[in-house]
N, C-alpha and C positions, 0 to 999 in steps of 0.2 A: 614817860611824862609824869610829872608830880601830880598827886591827887589833892584836890581841895578838901579840907577837913573843917567841919563846924562843931559847935558844942554838941549838936545832935548826932553827928557821925563819928565823934572822937572814939567812943568805946569800940565800935565795930571796925573802924578803919585803922586804929592805932593799938588799943589795948588787946584786942583779940588777934592781932596779926602774929603769925608764927616767926617770921624773919624780923630782924631789927628794923625800926622805923626812924628815919631822920625827919624831924618835924621842924619846919621853917616858919617862925612867927615873923610876919612882915606887916607893914602898914603902907597905905597908898601915898602918904605924905613923907615917908622915910626914904630919903635919897640913897643911903647905903643899902637898904633893903632892895630897892629897885635895881641898883647896880649889881647885886648878887644874884638876881633872878636867872640870868643866863647860865651862871655857874650851877645853880640848883637844878636847872633843867638838864644840863650836861651830866651831872652826877646821877640823876634819875635814869638816864639812858645807859650810862656806863655801868652802873651796878644793878641793872634790871635783873630780877631773879634772886639777888643776894641781899638787897637792901631796898626797902620801900621808902620812897621819898614823898612827903606830904607837906602841904602848905596851909597855914592858918592866917587869914586876914584878921589881925588883932583888933582893928577898928570895929569889925562886925561880930567879934567873939570875945568881948571884954570879960565875961564871967569865966570863960575857959582860961584866959590869961591870969586872972586873979587866982583861980584854983591851982594853977600850975606855977604860981609865983614868977610869972614873966613880967619883969619890971622895966625892961628896956628893949628897944629894937635896934638891930636885928637880934633875935635869939634863936638858937638851934638846940633842940632837945633830941636825945636819942632814947627810944624806948625799946626794951627787949624783954620778952616774957611778961608784958603788961606793966613793967616798972621802968621808971626813968633811971637810966644808967650813965648818962653823960649830958653835959650842958656846955654851951658856948654862947657868950653874949657880950655886948659892948662893942668895942672896935674890932669887928670880925673881918678878916680878909678872905678872899676867894681861896687862898692857900690853906687857911685854917679850916675852912669848910671841907675842902678836898681831903685833908689829913683825917679829919673826924670821920668822914664817910668811908674812906679807905680802911680805917681801923675797924669799923663795925661791919663793913661788908666782908671783912676778912676774919670775922669771928670775935672781934672785940678786944679791948684792953691791949 
């Protein structure tokens, strides 16, 4: 199951994590975001132990979005070793998210 992350838990839930973290920025009024939620949950189960999956409600965490330069939804960031290492945004498909998750669950790049 994907973990909910806020500006207050970002450091401990994402930056301090040893395995890669797939961070889903979504909004309650974003239809594409809502459509991708089942895919995100499936990825969280599929790669449990290899990849941490976390979600950020962009509407409730605007400062975090600004700090990470998240300008559109949906946006997916991958963090590894406390650093952003990959990004996917704009017209994102379930297949795009699957490929991103598989690459980082498998060691990256």
